[in-house]
N, C-alpha and C positions, 0 to 999 in steps of 0.2 A: 339295649339289650345284646348281652353277648351270645346269647341263643341265638339270636340274629347273625352272627359272624361266622360266616363259612370260607373256603377257598373262593379266589377271587371277585368276592363282594366289594366293592369298594364302601372307603371310609373317607373323611373328609376331617382332616383334625387342624384344629385352628389353635398354634402354638404362638400367639402376639402377647398373652399377659405373662408379666414377671412373675407375678405373685403363684399364680399355679401351674407355673411350668414344670417344676417336675411331676405334677400328677398328672398332667399330658403327658409327658415323656412315657409313664408308667401305663398310663391307658394304651398309646400307641404301642409300646411293647407287649400288651395284652391282644391286640387285634392282631399283631404280626404274628403271634404264635399261632393264632388260628387261620392262619394264610390270606388274611386278606389284604387287598391292596388298600396303599394308603397313600392320602396327596396332602401332604403339610403343608399349611397357610403359618408362614412365620416374617418376622422383618427383617429387612435386609444387614447384613453380620452376621447373621444366626447361622454359623455353621455348623453346629453341633446337631441339626435337625435332620441334615441330608443322609446321616447315617443309621436312623430309624424309619424315614416311610421312602416309599418308594419314587414319589415323586413330590416335587417341591415347587409352590408359588411363594415369591417373594413380593412383600408391599415396602414403602419404604418405611423406616424407621421413622417413628415418631410417639406423640404421647400416650402414655395409656388409656385417656379418654378419648383420643382422637383415630385411636387404632380402627376400632369399631365399624368405623366411616369407611377407612380404606381397606378394609378387609371385605367387606358388601359386595365392592365392584367385582374382583375376581370372580366371588361367587357367584355373582348375577352373571357374569360372563360364562360362567361354567354350564350354569343352569339351562343357557338359552342355547349354549351349542349340542350339550346332551338334550334339549326337544328337538332341534332340527334332525339332529342324527335319529333321533327315534320315531322322526317323520310327525312331529307333532304342529299343527297350525301356532305358529307362536301368537299372531295378529289377532286370532280369533279362540282366545282358551274355551274349553266346555265349562260349564256351570261356573264362570266369572259373571257378577249382577254388572250392569255399565252404568247404573243407577238404581235408585232406590226411591220407589213413589209412596205413598202412605195419603189413603182418603181417609 
C-alpha cells in the first residue's frame, strides 16, 4: 500500500521477470517519489535498474522459471542479517511451532 511508504522506508523491488519489467520500474519510480529507500533485485546484465534504485542485488541471469529460486537466496540472507541486527534470536524464533501434534 502506498499509504505506508514514507521517507526512509525500505522497499525491496524484484525486477527479475521480463514480462512485467516496465510495471516494476513504474512502481519503483512511485515509491522513490515518496522518498523510500529501494533495494532492487535484478539479473546480472541489467544495467537499467541501477539508476532507479538505491541499492542493487544481482543474481545470475537464468530462465524465468528458475529465477524465483535464485531470488529467494539473497532475500533469505537479507532477512537473516536484518533479524540479527534487530537482536532477534534467529535460532529460536517466537511463535513458530516446531511440530504439530494431533490427538
